[in-house]
C-alpha positions in Angstrom: 58.8 8.6 0.8 56.5 7.3 -1.9 56.2 3.5 -2.2 55.2 1.7 -5.4 53.4 -1.6 -5.9 55.0 -4.2 -8.1 52.7 -4.7 -11.1 54.2 -8.1 -11.8 53.4 -9.2 -8.2 49.9 -7.8 -8.5 49.4 -9.8 -11.7 50.5 -13.0 -9.9 48.3 -12.2 -6.9 45.3 -11.7 -9.2 46.0 -14.9 -11.1 46.3 -16.9 -7.8 43.0 -15.4 -6.6 41.2 -16.3 -9.9 42.8 -19.8 -10.3 42.4 -20.7 -6.6 45.9 -21.8 -6.2 49.6 -21.2 -7.0 50.1 -24.2 -9.2 47.4 -23.3 -11.7 48.2 -19.6 -11.6 51.9 -20.4 -12.4 50.8 -22.4 -15.5 48.6 -19.5 -16.7 51.4 -17.0 -16.2 54.1 -19.3 -17.7 56.1 -19.0 -14.5 57.4 -21.5 -12.0 55.5 -22.1 -8.8 58.5 -20.8 -6.8 58.6 -17.6 -8.8 54.9 -16.9 -8.2 55.2 -17.8 -4.5 58.2 -15.4 -4.2 56.2 -12.6 -5.8 53.4 -13.1 -3.4 55.7 -13.1 -0.4 57.4 -9.8 -1.6 53.9 -8.3 -2.1 52.8 -9.2 1.4 56.1 -8.0 2.9 55.8 -4.6 1.1 52.3 -4.1 2.4 53.1 -5.6 5.8 50.0 -7.7 5.8 48.8 -11.3 5.0 46.9 -11.5 1.7 46.3 -15.3 1.5 44.9 -17.7 4.0 47.1 -20.8 3.6 45.7 -22.8 6.5 43.2 -24.8 4.4 43.8 -27.2 1.5 42.8 -24.5 -1.0 44.1 -21.0 -0.9 41.6 -18.3 0.2 41.9 -14.5 0.5 42.1 -12.8 3.8 39.9 -9.6 4.2 43.0 -7.6 3.3 43.5 -9.8 0.2 39.9 -9.3 -0.9 40.3 -5.5 -0.6 43.6 -5.6 -2.6 42.1 -7.8 -5.3 39.5 -5.1 -6.1 42.2 -2.5 -6.5 44.6 -4.8 -8.3 42.1 -5.6 -11.1 41.5 -1.9 -11.8 45.3 -1.1 -11.6 46.1 -3.9 -14.1 43.4 -2.9 -16.5 44.7 0.7 -16.5 48.3 -0.4 -16.7 47.5 -2.6 -19.7 45.5 0.1 -21.4 48.3 2.7 -21.0 50.9 0.3 -22.2 49.0 -0.8 -25.2 47.9 2.7 -26.2 51.5 4.0 -26.1 53.3 1.1 -27.7 50.8 -0.5 -30.1 50.0 2.5 -32.3 51.4 0.6 -35.3 48.4 -1.7 -35.2 45.6 -0.6 -37.5 42.9 -2.1 -39.6 39.7 -3.9 -38.9 38.7 -6.8 -36.5 35.3 -8.4 -36.6 33.6 -9.5 -33.4 30.5 -11.6 -33.5 28.2 -11.6 -30.4 24.7 -13.0 -29.9 22.3 -10.1 -29.5 21.1 -11.2 -26.1 24.6 -11.0 -24.4 25.8 -7.7 -25.9 24.7 -6.0 -22.7 26.0 -5.3 -20.2 29.6 -6.3 -21.1 30.3 -5.6 -24.7 29.9 -1.7 -24.8 32.5 -1.4 -22.0 34.8 -3.8 -23.9 34.5 -1.7 -27.0 35.2 1.5 -25.1 38.4 0.1 -23.5 39.6 -1.4 -26.7 39.2 1.9 -28.6 41.4 3.6 -26.0 44.0 0.8 -26.3 44.1 0.5 -30.1 42.6 3.8 -31.5 43.6 2.9 -35.0 41.8 -0.5 -35.0 38.2 -0.5 -35.9 35.9 -3.2 -34.4 33.1 -4.3 -36.6 30.4 -5.7 -34.3 28.2 -8.4 -35.8 25.1 -9.4 -33.9 23.3 -12.6 -34.8 22.3 -16.0 -33.5 24.9 -18.5 -32.2 24.3 -20.9 -35.0 24.9 -18.2 -37.7 28.0 -16.8 -35.9 29.5 -20.3 -35.8 28.9 -20.8 -39.5 30.4 -17.4 -40.4 33.4 -18.0 -38.1 34.0 -21.4 -39.7 34.1 -19.7 -43.1 36.7 -17.2 -41.8 34.4 -14.2 -42.0 34.7 -13.3 -38.3 37.8 -13.0 -36.2 36.3 -13.6 -32.8 32.9 -14.9 -31.7 31.0 -15.3 -28.5 28.4 -18.1 -28.3 25.7 -19.2 -25.9 25.6 -22.9 -25.9 25.6 -26.0 -23.6 28.8 -27.4 -25.2 32.4 -26.3 -25.8 33.6 -26.8 -29.4 37.2 -27.5 -30.3 39.4 -24.5 -29.9 37.0 -22.6 -27.7 37.2 -21.2 -24.2 34.3 -21.0 -21.7 34.2 -17.6 -20.1 31.2 -18.1 -17.8 28.4 -20.4 -16.9 25.2 -18.4 -16.5 21.7 -19.7 -15.5 18.9 -19.4 -18.0 15.9 -17.8 -16.3 12.3 -17.0 -17.1 11.6 -13.4 -18.0 8.3 -11.5 -18.5 6.7 -8.1 -18.2 7.3 -6.3 -14.9 4.6 -7.4 -12.6 3.2 -9.5 -15.4 0.8 -12.5 -15.1 1.4 -14.3 -18.4 3.6 -16.9 -16.7 0.5 -18.2 -14.8 -1.5 -19.0 -17.9 -2.0 -22.5 -19.3 -1.1 -23.3 -21.9 2.0 -21.2 -21.3 2.5 -18.8 -24.1 6.0 -18.5 -25.4 7.8 -15.9 -27.5 11.0 -17.0 -29.3 12.9 -16.2 -32.4 12.8 -19.1 -34.9 16.6 -19.5 -34.7 16.9 -19.0 -30.9 19.1 -21.7 -29.4 17.1 -21.8 -26.2 13.8 -22.5 -27.9 13.7 -26.2 -28.4 15.4 -26.9 -25.0 12.7 -24.9 -23.2 9.9 -26.6 -25.1 11.3 -30.0 -24.1 11.7 -28.9 -20.5 8.1 -27.9 -20.3 7.0 -31.2 -21.9 9.1 -33.1 -19.3 7.2 -31.5 -16.4 3.8 -31.6 -18.1 3.2 -27.9 -18.6 1.2 -27.3 -21.9 2.5 -24.5 -24.0 2.0 -22.8 -27.4 3.9 -20.1 -29.4 2.4 -16.7 -29.0 4.6 -15.3 -31.8 6.8 -16.9 -34.4 9.3 -14.5 -35.8 13.0 -13.8 -36.3 12.7 -10.2 -35.0 14.1 -9.7 -31.5 12.2 -6.4 -31.2 8.9 -8.3 -31.9 9.8 -10.8 -29.2 10.6 -8.1 -26.6 7.4 -6.1 -27.5 5.2 -9.2 -27.1 6.8 -10.2 -23.7 6.8 -6.6 -22.3 3.1 -6.4 -23.2 2.6 -9.4 -20.9 1.3 -11.6 -23.8 4.0 -14.3 -23.4 7.1 -15.3 -21.5 10.7 -15.7 -22.7 14.0 -17.0 -21.3 17.3 -15.1 -21.1 20.7 -15.6 -19.4 20.5 -14.1 -15.9 21.8 -10.6 -15.7 21.2 -9.8 -19.4 17.5 -9.0 -19.3 16.7 -5.4 -20.5 15.0 -2.9 -18.3 11.6 -3.4 -19.8 11.6 -7.1 -18.8 12.2 -8.8 -15.4 13.1 -12.2 -14.0 10.0 -14.0 -13.1 9.7 -15.1 -9.4 7.5 -18.1 -10.1 8.0 -19.9 -6.8 8.5 -23.3 -8.5 5.5 -23.1 -10.8 7.8 -23.0 -13.8 10.6 -25.6 -14.3 14.1 -24.7 -13.4 16.5 -24.2 -16.3 20.1 -25.2 -16.8 23.2 -23.1 -17.0 24.5 -22.1 -20.4 28.1 -21.5 -21.4 29.3 -18.2 -22.8 32.2 -19.4 -25.0 34.9 -17.5 -26.9 36.4 -18.6 -30.1 39.4 -16.9 -31.7 40.7 -17.1 -35.3 43.8 -19.3 -35.7 44.7 -17.5 -38.9 45.1 -14.0 -37.4 45.8 -14.4 -33.7 48.2 -11.5 -33.1 48.3 -8.9 -30.4 45.1 -7.1 -31.4 43.0 -10.3 -31.1 44.8 -11.2 -27.9 44.1 -7.7 -26.3 40.4 -7.8 -27.4 40.0 -11.3 -26.1 41.5 -10.3 -22.7 39.1 -7.4 -22.4 36.1 -9.7 -23.2 37.4 -12.3 -20.7 37.8 -9.7 -18.0 34.4 -8.3 -18.7 32.5 -11.5 -18.2 34.7 -12.4 -15.2 33.4 -9.3 -13.4 29.8 -9.5 -14.7 27.5 -9.5 -11.7 25.9 -12.9 -12.2 27.0 -16.3 -11.1 30.1 -17.3 -13.1 32.6 -20.1 -13.1 34.9 -20.5 -10.1 
């Protein structure tokens, strides 16, 4: 006899795993704590296993719970895609998404693919620019959603991840050993002034190897081992690599990846796209928020 998993219970289980507790998960799901606890109990009973270790002050997953979580995420994504695709065909039009060029990969292409399957009659216009420009355009109502890389969270935003800023250079390159340290940054890059100040703080002399607003020029200069650059860990392209400098370059802080949604048009389409973006950065293989 076939047995079916309860998708509502799986959603509650995933929320508890992400939130680290029933109370916070209940708030995120707009359910009572007792309702979430009951769903978890039924899920454990249906699988005849223990999914949560409740012996400590904070809830942790058992090995069986960790295994189920991987399946649950995939099942919920597929469930939501099917449901949206078959019930939301009335949604059509355009939605504009702004993303800094350095965090388009690896998350955004998969987000666009899934969203196209969910809402085939909605066209996403992807705008790639600098955080400062995206914030300006969003403020004028020209973009529906934006992602930013910044060390603050502005009003109305949501932090999706905190990712370390790391030094990058040519594969096997030696430019990072030179003094003065040669840097390559776009003029509007939000990391530029912070890195310069950080080098000044630790007494490492530097100069600008190239001064441009062309990302391709920056990548070409760095990949030729003529300068170094900084990027969020996990977003470096294949022709660049994280520099293992052994402490000879200063450590850099974590930066927020923030999401901002339009308050004027915040309907189901924006909600679905936001959820896919949120899920994408949650599963990105770099250090993220707990």
